[in-house]
PDB file of N, CA, C and O in Angstrom:
ATOM      1  N   MET A   1       0.684  -1.130   0.036  1.00  0.00           N
ATOM      2  CA  MET A   1       0.054   0.225   0.023  1.00  0.00           C
ATOM      3  C   MET A   1       1.163   1.267   0.124  1.00  0.00           C
ATOM      4  O   MET A   1       2.169   1.248   0.834  1.00  0.00           O
ATOM      5  N   PRO A   2       0.668   2.346  -0.911  1.00  0.00           N
ATOM      6  CA  PRO A   2       1.565   3.394  -0.942  1.00  0.00           C
ATOM      7  C   PRO A   2       1.225   4.329   0.416  1.00  0.00           C
ATOM      8  O   PRO A   2       0.134   4.383   0.984  1.00  0.00           O
ATOM      9  N   ARG A   3       2.201   4.901   0.707  1.00  0.00           N
ATOM     10  CA  ARG A   3       2.019   5.815   1.931  1.00  0.00           C
ATOM     11  C   ARG A   3       2.183   7.268   1.223  1.00  0.00           C
ATOM     12  O   ARG A   3       2.873   7.504   0.231  1.00  0.00           O
ATOM     13  N   ASP A   4       1.374   8.204   1.974  1.00  0.00           N
ATOM     14  CA  ASP A   4       1.484   9.521   1.786  1.00  0.00           C
ATOM     15  C   ASP A   4       2.670   9.958   2.096  1.00  0.00           C
ATOM     16  O   ASP A   4       3.172   9.483   3.115  1.00  0.00           O
ATOM     17  N   ILE A   5       3.358  10.860   1.402  1.00  0.00           N
ATOM     18  CA  ILE A   5       4.585  11.345   1.817  1.00  0.00           C
ATOM     19  C   ILE A   5       4.341  12.997   1.860  1.00  0.00           C
ATOM     20  O   ILE A   5       3.862  13.654   0.935  1.00  0.00           O
ATOM     21  N   ALA A   6       4.726  13.448   2.989  1.00  0.00           N
ATOM     22  CA  ALA A   6       4.594  14.746   3.151  1.00  0.00           C
ATOM     23  C   ALA A   6       5.708  15.630   2.436  1.00  0.00           C
ATOM     24  O   ALA A   6       6.824  15.615   2.954  1.00  0.00           O
ATOM     25  N   LEU A   7       5.519  16.365   1.345  1.00  0.00           N
ATOM     26  CA  LEU A   7       6.607  16.840   0.794  1.00  0.00           C
ATOM     27  C   LEU A   7       6.515  18.450   1.383  1.00  0.00           C
ATOM     28  O   LEU A   7       5.438  18.880   1.795  1.00  0.00           O
ATOM     29  N   PRO A   8       7.848  19.360   1.380  1.00  0.00           N
ATOM     30  CA  PRO A   8       7.805  20.304   1.965  1.00  0.00           C
ATOM     31  C   PRO A   8       7.235  21.307   0.833  1.00  0.00           C
ATOM     32  O   PRO A   8       7.455  21.098  -0.360  1.00  0.00           O
ATOM     33  N   ARG A   9       6.611  22.230   1.218  1.00  0.00           N
ATOM     34  CA  ARG A   9       6.048  23.489   0.335  1.00  0.00           C
ATOM     35  C   ARG A   9       6.979  24.195  -0.255  1.00  0.00           C
ATOM     36  O   ARG A   9       7.983  24.586   0.341  1.00  0.00           O
ATOM     37  N   ALA A  10       6.723  24.437  -1.546  1.00  0.00           N
ATOM     38  CA  ALA A  10       7.757  25.535  -1.952  1.00  0.00           C
ATOM     39  C   ALA A  10       7.620  27.169  -1.291  1.00  0.00           C
ATOM     40  O   ALA A  10       6.521  27.671  -1.052  1.00  0.00           O
ATOM     41  N   ARG A  11       8.633  27.718  -1.105  1.00  0.00           N
ATOM     42  CA  ARG A  11       8.289  28.879  -0.224  1.00  0.00           C
ATOM     43  C   ARG A  11       8.199  30.033  -1.436  1.00  0.00           C
ATOM     44  O   ARG A  11       9.071  30.181  -2.291  1.00  0.00           O
ATOM     45  N   VAL A  12       6.961  30.827  -1.337  1.00  0.00           N
ATOM     46  CA  VAL A  12       6.852  31.881  -2.521  1.00  0.00           C
ATOM     47  C   VAL A  12       7.554  33.041  -1.630  1.00  0.00           C
ATOM     48  O   VAL A  12       7.358  33.299  -0.442  1.00  0.00           O
ATOM     49  N   VAL A  13       8.398  33.639  -2.522  1.00  0.00           N
ATOM     50  CA  VAL A  13       9.025  34.597  -2.115  1.00  0.00           C
ATOM     51  C   VAL A  13       8.931  35.716  -2.848  1.00  0.00           C
ATOM     52  O   VAL A  13       9.259  35.824  -4.030  1.00  0.00           O
ATOM     53  N   ARG A  14       8.375  36.754  -1.984  1.00  0.00           N
ATOM     54  CA  ARG A  14       7.849  38.118  -2.648  1.00  0.00           C
ATOM     55  C   ARG A  14       8.969  39.180  -2.341  1.00  0.00           C
ATOM     56  O   ARG A  14       9.529  39.423  -1.272  1.00  0.00           O
ATOM     57  N   ARG A  15       9.132  39.737  -3.574  1.00  0.00           N
ATOM     58  CA  ARG A  15      10.421  40.933  -3.468  1.00  0.00           C
ATOM     59  C   ARG A  15       9.297  42.163  -3.000  1.00  0.00           C
ATOM     60  O   ARG A  15       8.259  42.514  -3.560  1.00  0.00           O
ATOM     61  N   ARG A  16       9.856  42.595  -1.915  1.00  0.00           N
ATOM     62  CA  ARG A  16       9.479  44.141  -1.680  1.00  0.00           C
ATOM     63  C   ARG A  16      10.189  45.221  -2.552  1.00  0.00           C
ATOM     64  O   ARG A  16      11.400  45.263  -2.765  1.00  0.00           O
ATOM     65  N   THR A  17       9.357  45.989  -2.969  1.00  0.00           N
ATOM     66  CA  THR A  17       9.949  47.316  -3.780  1.00  0.00           C
ATOM     67  C   THR A  17      10.562  47.987  -2.607  1.00  0.00           C
ATOM     68  O   THR A  17      10.022  47.960  -1.501  1.00  0.00           O
ATOM     69  N   PRO A  18      11.915  48.712  -2.889  1.00  0.00           N
ATOM     70  CA  PRO A  18      12.250  49.490  -1.857  1.00  0.00           C
ATOM     71  C   PRO A  18      11.791  50.721  -1.703  1.00  0.00           C
ATOM     72  O   PRO A  18      11.478  51.352  -2.712  1.00  0.00           O
ATOM     73  N   LEU A  19      11.664  51.290  -0.449  1.00  0.00           N
ATOM     74  CA  LEU A  19      10.632  52.615  -0.182  1.00  0.00           C
ATOM     75  C   LEU A  19      11.005  53.733  -0.941  1.00  0.00           C
ATOM     76  O   LEU A  19      10.119  54.559  -1.159  1.00  0.00           O
ATOM     77  N   LEU A  20      12.324  53.971  -1.470  1.00  0.00           N
ATOM     78  CA  LEU A  20      12.436  54.884  -2.164  1.00  0.00           C
ATOM     79  C   LEU A  20      12.094  54.971  -3.625  1.00  0.00           C
ATOM     80  O   LEU A  20      11.885  55.993  -4.279  1.00  0.00           O
ATOM     81  N   SER A  21      12.074  53.650  -4.044  1.00  0.00           N
ATOM     82  CA  SER A  21      11.445  53.306  -5.348  1.00  0.00           C
ATOM     83  C   SER A  21       9.923  53.454  -5.541  1.00  0.00           C
ATOM     84  O   SER A  21       9.342  53.867  -6.544  1.00  0.00           O
ATOM     85  N   ARG A  22       9.363  53.002  -4.295  1.00  0.00           N
ATOM     86  CA  ARG A  22       7.908  53.247  -4.099  1.00  0.00           C
ATOM     87  C   ARG A  22       7.575  54.805  -4.151  1.00  0.00           C
ATOM     88  O   ARG A  22       6.731  55.289  -4.906  1.00  0.00           O
ATOM     89  N   LEU A  23       8.438  55.601  -3.147  1.00  0.00           N
ATOM     90  CA  LEU A  23       7.789  56.891  -3.229  1.00  0.00           C
ATOM     91  C   LEU A  23       8.254  57.656  -4.590  1.00  0.00           C
ATOM     92  O   LEU A  23       7.534  58.557  -5.021  1.00  0.00           O
ATOM     93  N   ALA A  24       9.381  57.325  -5.228  1.00  0.00           N
ATOM     94  CA  ALA A  24       9.669  57.674  -6.629  1.00  0.00           C
ATOM     95  C   ALA A  24       8.253  57.507  -7.385  1.00  0.00           C
ATOM     96  O   ALA A  24       7.784  58.465  -7.999  1.00  0.00           O
ATOM     97  N   GLY A  25       7.699  56.482  -7.335  1.00  0.00           N
ATOM     98  CA  GLY A  25       6.465  56.188  -8.152  1.00  0.00           C
ATOM     99  C   GLY A  25       5.327  56.693  -7.943  1.00  0.00           C
ATOM    100  O   GLY A  25       4.457  56.627  -8.812  1.00  0.00           O
ATOM    101  N   LEU A  26       5.067  57.424  -6.496  1.00  0.00           N
ATOM    102  CA  LEU A  26       3.900  57.924  -6.062  1.00  0.00           C
ATOM    103  C   LEU A  26       4.215  59.563  -6.475  1.00  0.00           C
ATOM    104  O   LEU A  26       3.300  60.386  -6.476  1.00  0.00           O
ATOM    105  N   PHE A  27       5.341  59.855  -6.754  1.00  0.00           N
ATOM    106  CA  PHE A  27       5.796  61.154  -7.079  1.00  0.00           C
ATOM    107  C   PHE A  27       5.591  61.415  -8.538  1.00  0.00           C
ATOM    108  O   PHE A  27       5.322  62.497  -9.060  1.00  0.00           O
ATOM    109  N   ALA A  28       5.771  60.182  -9.148  1.00  0.00           N
ATOM    110  CA  ALA A  28       5.648  60.232 -10.781  1.00  0.00           C
ATOM    111  C   ALA A  28       4.329  60.417 -11.216  1.00  0.00           C
ATOM    112  O   ALA A  28       4.106  61.072 -12.234  1.00  0.00           O
ATOM    113  N   VAL A  29       3.083  59.716 -10.297  1.00  0.00           N
ATOM    114  CA  VAL A  29       1.542  59.720 -10.273  1.00  0.00           C
ATOM    115  C   VAL A  29       1.440  61.226 -10.300  1.00  0.00           C
ATOM    116  O   VAL A  29       1.176  61.781 -11.367  1.00  0.00           O
ATOM    117  N   ALA A  30       1.638  61.947  -9.157  1.00  0.00           N
ATOM    118  CA  ALA A  30       1.487  63.430  -8.905  1.00  0.00           C
ATOM    119  C   ALA A  30       1.819  64.254 -10.090  1.00  0.00           C
ATOM    120  O   ALA A  30       1.025  65.036 -10.613  1.00  0.00           O
ATOM    121  N   ARG A  31       3.074  64.034 -10.503  1.00  0.00           N
ATOM    122  CA  ARG A  31       3.622  64.932 -11.504  1.00  0.00           C
ATOM    123  C   ARG A  31       2.768  64.755 -13.019  1.00  0.00           C
ATOM    124  O   ARG A  31       2.429  65.716 -13.710  1.00  0.00           O
ATOM    125  N   GLN A  32       2.533  63.451 -13.328  1.00  0.00           N
ATOM    126  CA  GLN A  32       1.796  63.310 -14.532  1.00  0.00           C
ATOM    127  C   GLN A  32       0.389  63.769 -14.325  1.00  0.00           C
ATOM    128  O   GLN A  32      -0.195  64.336 -15.248  1.00  0.00           O
ATOM    129  N   ARG A  33      -0.209  63.556 -13.147  1.00  0.00           N
ATOM    130  CA  ARG A  33      -1.512  64.129 -13.067  1.00  0.00           C
ATOM    131  C   ARG A  33      -1.624  65.741 -13.156  1.00  0.00           C
ATOM    132  O   ARG A  33      -2.535  66.346 -13.720  1.00  0.00           O
ATOM    133  N   ARG A  34      -0.309  66.427 -12.360  1.00  0.00           N
ATOM    134  CA  ARG A  34      -0.293  67.924 -12.953  1.00  0.00           C
ATOM    135  C   ARG A  34      -0.201  68.329 -14.131  1.00  0.00           C
ATOM    136  O   ARG A  34      -0.712  69.364 -14.559  1.00  0.00           O
ATOM    137  N   LYS A  35       0.540  67.451 -14.827  1.00  0.00           N
ATOM    138  CA  LYS A  35       0.900  67.594 -16.440  1.00  0.00           C
ATOM    139  C   LYS A  35      -0.602  67.486 -17.259  1.00  0.00           C
ATOM    140  O   LYS A  35      -0.942  68.260 -18.154  1.00  0.00           O
ATOM    141  N   LEU A  36      -1.232  66.604 -16.860  1.00  0.00           N
ATOM    142  CA  LEU A  36      -2.532  66.327 -17.451  1.00  0.00           C
ATOM    143  C   LEU A  36      -3.379  67.528 -17.374  1.00  0.00           C
ATOM    144  O   LEU A  36      -4.001  67.890 -18.373  1.00  0.00           O
ATOM    145  N   ALA A  37      -3.453  68.207 -16.207  1.00  0.00           N
ATOM    146  CA  ALA A  37      -4.111  69.407 -16.231  1.00  0.00           C
ATOM    147  C   ALA A  37      -3.731  70.668 -17.151  1.00  0.00           C
ATOM    148  O   ALA A  37      -4.553  71.526 -17.473  1.00  0.00           O
ATOM    149  N   ASP A  38      -2.336  70.670 -17.545  1.00  0.00           N
ATOM    150  CA  ASP A  38      -1.878  71.364 -18.480  1.00  0.00           C
ATOM    151  C   ASP A  38      -1.943  71.189 -19.783  1.00  0.00           C
ATOM    152  O   ASP A  38      -1.455  71.972 -20.598  1.00  0.00           O
ATOM    153  N   LEU A  39      -2.525  70.193 -20.048  1.00  0.00           N
ATOM    154  CA  LEU A  39      -2.593  69.886 -21.498  1.00  0.00           C
ATOM    155  C   LEU A  39      -3.668  70.743 -22.406  1.00  0.00           C
ATOM    156  O   LEU A  39      -4.660  71.207 -21.844  1.00  0.00           O
ATOM    157  N   ASP A  40      -3.465  70.941 -23.779  1.00  0.00           N
ATOM    158  CA  ASP A  40      -4.441  71.785 -24.148  1.00  0.00           C
ATOM    159  C   ASP A  40      -5.810  70.907 -24.685  1.00  0.00           C
ATOM    160  O   ASP A  40      -5.783  69.740 -25.075  1.00  0.00           O
ATOM    161  N   ASP A  41      -6.781  71.620 -24.613  1.00  0.00           N
ATOM    162  CA  ASP A  41      -8.110  70.840 -25.086  1.00  0.00           C
ATOM    163  C   ASP A  41      -8.000  69.919 -26.289  1.00  0.00           C
ATOM    164  O   ASP A  41      -8.608  68.848 -26.273  1.00  0.00           O
ATOM    165  N   HIS A  42      -7.338  70.235 -27.219  1.00  0.00           N
ATOM    166  CA  HIS A  42      -7.337  69.200 -28.389  1.00  0.00           C
ATOM    167  C   HIS A  42      -6.498  67.950 -27.878  1.00  0.00           C
ATOM    168  O   HIS A  42      -6.977  66.844 -28.126  1.00  0.00           O
ATOM    169  N   LEU A  43      -5.393  68.009 -27.246  1.00  0.00           N
ATOM    170  CA  LEU A  43      -4.831  66.874 -26.801  1.00  0.00           C
ATOM    171  C   LEU A  43      -5.616  66.024 -26.003  1.00  0.00           C
ATOM    172  O   LEU A  43      -5.547  64.797 -26.078  1.00  0.00           O
ATOM    173  N   LEU A  44      -6.468  66.728 -25.129  1.00  0.00           N
ATOM    174  CA  LEU A  44      -7.548  66.191 -23.982  1.00  0.00           C
ATOM    175  C   LEU A  44      -8.369  65.234 -24.578  1.00  0.00           C
ATOM    176  O   LEU A  44      -8.617  64.075 -24.245  1.00  0.00           O
ATOM    177  N   ARG A  45      -8.868  66.125 -25.806  1.00  0.00           N
ATOM    178  CA  ARG A  45      -9.977  65.318 -26.680  1.00  0.00           C
ATOM    179  C   ARG A  45      -9.292  63.908 -27.282  1.00  0.00           C
ATOM    180  O   ARG A  45     -10.043  62.940 -27.412  1.00  0.00           O
ATOM    181  N   ASP A  46      -8.125  63.800 -27.586  1.00  0.00           N
ATOM    182  CA  ASP A  46      -7.254  62.610 -28.199  1.00  0.00           C
ATOM    183  C   ASP A  46      -7.318  61.886 -27.090  1.00  0.00           C
ATOM    184  O   ASP A  46      -7.710  60.741 -27.316  1.00  0.00           O
ATOM    185  N   LEU A  47      -7.036  62.162 -25.750  1.00  0.00           N
ATOM    186  CA  LEU A  47      -7.312  61.099 -24.802  1.00  0.00           C
ATOM    187  C   LEU A  47      -8.633  60.629 -24.296  1.00  0.00           C
ATOM    188  O   LEU A  47      -8.809  59.677 -23.535  1.00  0.00           O
ATOM    189  N   GLY A  48      -9.655  61.511 -24.875  1.00  0.00           N
ATOM    190  CA  GLY A  48     -11.026  61.087 -24.519  1.00  0.00           C
ATOM    191  C   GLY A  48     -11.660  61.803 -22.999  1.00  0.00           C
ATOM    192  O   GLY A  48     -12.555  61.459 -22.227  1.00  0.00           O
ATOM    193  N   LEU A  49     -10.791  62.840 -23.030  1.00  0.00           N
ATOM    194  CA  LEU A  49     -11.152  63.887 -21.521  1.00  0.00           C
ATOM    195  C   LEU A  49     -11.461  64.924 -21.595  1.00  0.00           C
ATOM    196  O   LEU A  49     -10.981  65.520 -22.560  1.00  0.00           O
ATOM    197  N   THR A  50     -12.216  65.571 -20.854  1.00  0.00           N
ATOM    198  CA  THR A  50     -12.861  67.129 -20.864  1.00  0.00           C
ATOM    199  C   THR A  50     -11.493  67.723 -19.881  1.00  0.00           C
ATOM    200  O   THR A  50     -10.692  67.131 -19.157  1.00  0.00           O
ATOM    201  N   LYS A  51     -11.652  69.012 -20.207  1.00  0.00           N
ATOM    202  CA  LYS A  51     -10.762  69.753 -19.197  1.00  0.00           C
ATOM    203  C   LYS A  51     -11.250  69.764 -17.693  1.00  0.00           C
ATOM    204  O   LYS A  51     -10.479  69.915 -16.745  1.00  0.00           O
ATOM    205  N   ALA A  52     -12.412  69.614 -17.596  1.00  0.00           N
ATOM    206  CA  ALA A  52     -12.909  69.263 -16.167  1.00  0.00           C
ATOM    207  C   ALA A  52     -12.391  68.034 -15.533  1.00  0.00           C
ATOM    208  O   ALA A  52     -11.798  67.989 -14.456  1.00  0.00           O
ATOM    209  N   GLU A  53     -12.706  66.933 -16.394  1.00  0.00           N
ATOM    210  CA  GLU A  53     -12.141  65.779 -15.879  1.00  0.00           C
ATOM    211  C   GLU A  53     -10.742  65.792 -15.623  1.00  0.00           C
ATOM    212  O   GLU A  53     -10.263  65.254 -14.625  1.00  0.00           O
ATOM    213  N   ALA A  54     -10.048  66.401 -16.506  1.00  0.00           N
ATOM    214  CA  ALA A  54      -8.273  66.446 -16.397  1.00  0.00           C
ATOM    215  C   ALA A  54      -7.899  67.314 -15.085  1.00  0.00           C
ATOM    216  O   ALA A  54      -6.914  67.000 -14.417  1.00  0.00           O
ATOM    217  N   ILE A  55      -8.601  68.262 -14.786  1.00  0.00           N
ATOM    218  CA  ILE A  55      -8.474  69.094 -13.406  1.00  0.00           C
ATOM    219  C   ILE A  55      -8.935  68.075 -12.309  1.00  0.00           C
ATOM    220  O   ILE A  55      -8.090  67.747 -11.476  1.00  0.00           O
ATOM    221  N   ASP A  56      -9.983  67.632 -12.242  1.00  0.00           N
ATOM    222  CA  ASP A  56     -10.310  66.423 -11.193  1.00  0.00           C
ATOM    223  C   ASP A  56      -9.418  65.573 -10.974  1.00  0.00           C
ATOM    224  O   ASP A  56      -8.998  65.431  -9.825  1.00  0.00           O
ATOM    225  N   GLU A  57      -8.926  64.816 -12.022  1.00  0.00           N
ATOM    226  CA  GLU A  57      -7.928  64.058 -11.782  1.00  0.00           C
ATOM    227  C   GLU A  57      -6.530  64.590 -11.178  1.00  0.00           C
ATOM    228  O   GLU A  57      -5.880  63.902 -10.390  1.00  0.00           O
ATOM    229  N   ALA A  58      -6.132  65.822 -11.593  1.00  0.00           N
ATOM    230  CA  ALA A  58      -5.110  66.530 -11.225  1.00  0.00           C
ATOM    231  C   ALA A  58      -5.082  66.817  -9.688  1.00  0.00           C
ATOM    232  O   ALA A  58      -4.055  66.741  -9.014  1.00  0.00           O
ATOM    233  N   ARG A  59      -6.406  67.178  -9.168  1.00  0.00           N
ATOM    234  CA  ARG A  59      -6.637  67.366  -8.036  1.00  0.00           C
ATOM    235  C   ARG A  59      -6.389  66.257  -7.031  1.00  0.00           C
ATOM    236  O   ARG A  59      -6.090  66.575  -5.880  1.00  0.00           O
ATOM    237  N   ARG A  60      -6.503  64.825  -7.415  1.00  0.00           N
ATOM    238  CA  ARG A  60      -6.413  63.758  -6.502  1.00  0.00           C
ATOM    239  C   ARG A  60      -5.365  63.432  -5.906  1.00  0.00           C
ATOM    240  O   ARG A  60      -4.388  63.607  -6.634  1.00  0.00           O
ATOM    241  N   GLY A  61      -5.082  62.985  -4.786  1.00  0.00           N
ATOM    242  CA  GLY A  61      -3.843  62.786  -4.198  1.00  0.00           C
ATOM    243  C   GLY A  61      -3.004  61.745  -4.816  1.00  0.00           C
ATOM    244  O   GLY A  61      -3.492  60.851  -5.507  1.00  0.00           O
ATOM    245  N   PHE A  62      -1.630  61.864  -4.549  1.00  0.00           N
ATOM    246  CA  PHE A  62      -0.509  60.958  -5.125  1.00  0.00           C
ATOM    247  C   PHE A  62      -0.848  59.654  -4.760  1.00  0.00           C
ATOM    248  O   PHE A  62      -0.765  58.737  -5.578  1.00  0.00           O
ATOM    249  N   TRP A  63      -1.307  59.443  -3.346  1.00  0.00           N
ATOM    250  CA  TRP A  63      -1.583  58.333  -2.769  1.00  0.00           C
ATOM    251  C   TRP A  63      -2.701  57.534  -3.404  1.00  0.00           C
ATOM    252  O   TRP A  63      -2.732  56.304  -3.350  1.00  0.00           O
ATOM    253  N   ASP A  64      -3.564  58.230  -3.973  1.00  0.00           N
ATOM    254  CA  ASP A  64      -5.062  57.969  -4.595  1.00  0.00           C
ATOM    255  C   ASP A  64      -4.711  57.080  -6.031  1.00  0.00           C
ATOM    256  O   ASP A  64      -5.495  57.251  -6.965  1.00  0.00           O
ATOM    257  N   ALA A  65      -3.756  56.301  -6.196  1.00  0.00           N
ATOM    258  CA  ALA A  65      -3.433  55.462  -7.478  1.00  0.00           C
ATOM    259  C   ALA A  65      -3.673  54.061  -7.494  1.00  0.00           C
ATOM    260  O   ALA A  65      -3.460  53.431  -6.458  1.00  0.00           O
ATOM    261  N   PRO A  66      -4.104  53.450  -8.562  1.00  0.00           N
ATOM    262  CA  PRO A  66      -4.183  52.251  -8.459  1.00  0.00           C
ATOM    263  C   PRO A  66      -2.904  51.367  -8.411  1.00  0.00           C
ATOM    264  O   PRO A  66      -1.893  51.921  -8.843  1.00  0.00           O
ATOM    265  N   ASN A  67      -2.768  50.081  -7.959  1.00  0.00           N
ATOM    266  CA  ASN A  67      -1.362  49.532  -7.559  1.00  0.00           C
ATOM    267  C   ASN A  67      -0.607  49.402  -8.820  1.00  0.00           C
ATOM    268  O   ASN A  67       0.599  49.647  -8.800  1.00  0.00           O
ATOM    269  N   HIS A  68      -1.296  48.977 -10.118  1.00  0.00           N
ATOM    270  CA  HIS A  68      -0.624  48.758 -11.159  1.00  0.00           C
ATOM    271  C   HIS A  68      -0.015  50.076 -11.737  1.00  0.00           C
ATOM    272  O   HIS A  68       0.839  49.972 -12.618  1.00  0.00           O
ATOM    273  N   TRP A  69      -0.370  51.213 -11.330  1.00  0.00           N
ATOM    274  CA  TRP A  69       0.200  52.404 -11.902  1.00  0.00           C
ATOM    275  C   TRP A  69       1.540  52.639 -11.120  1.00  0.00           C
ATOM    276  O   TRP A  69       2.504  53.265 -11.561  1.00  0.00           O
ATOM    277  N   ARG A  70       1.446  51.999  -9.811  1.00  0.00           N
ATOM    278  CA  ARG A  70       2.798  52.174  -8.822  1.00  0.00           C
ATOM    279  C   ARG A  70       3.929  51.252  -9.328  1.00  0.00           C
ATOM    280  O   ARG A  70       3.748  50.207  -9.953  1.00  0.00           O
ATOM    281  N   LEU A  71       5.118  51.779  -8.974  1.00  0.00           N
ATOM    282  CA  LEU A  71       6.251  50.887  -9.109  1.00  0.00           C
ATOM    283  C   LEU A  71       6.439  49.417  -8.207  1.00  0.00           C
ATOM    284  O   LEU A  71       7.432  48.711  -8.378  1.00  0.00           O
TER     285      LEU A  71
END
């Protein structure tokens, strides 16, 4: 009769992004949002945004960004 053998589980190693890299990513989000508000109307139309939407986005805090935007 075969016996169940307990095999060691593979450890999942998650790499943590260094703090300075994470902060640089957050400041990049803030800089990009400010630049978005400075775009001309015809460039915003190319992006499918209105000036009001761009300004609303620029007013959001740098901490208010989806994880996939961050480093």
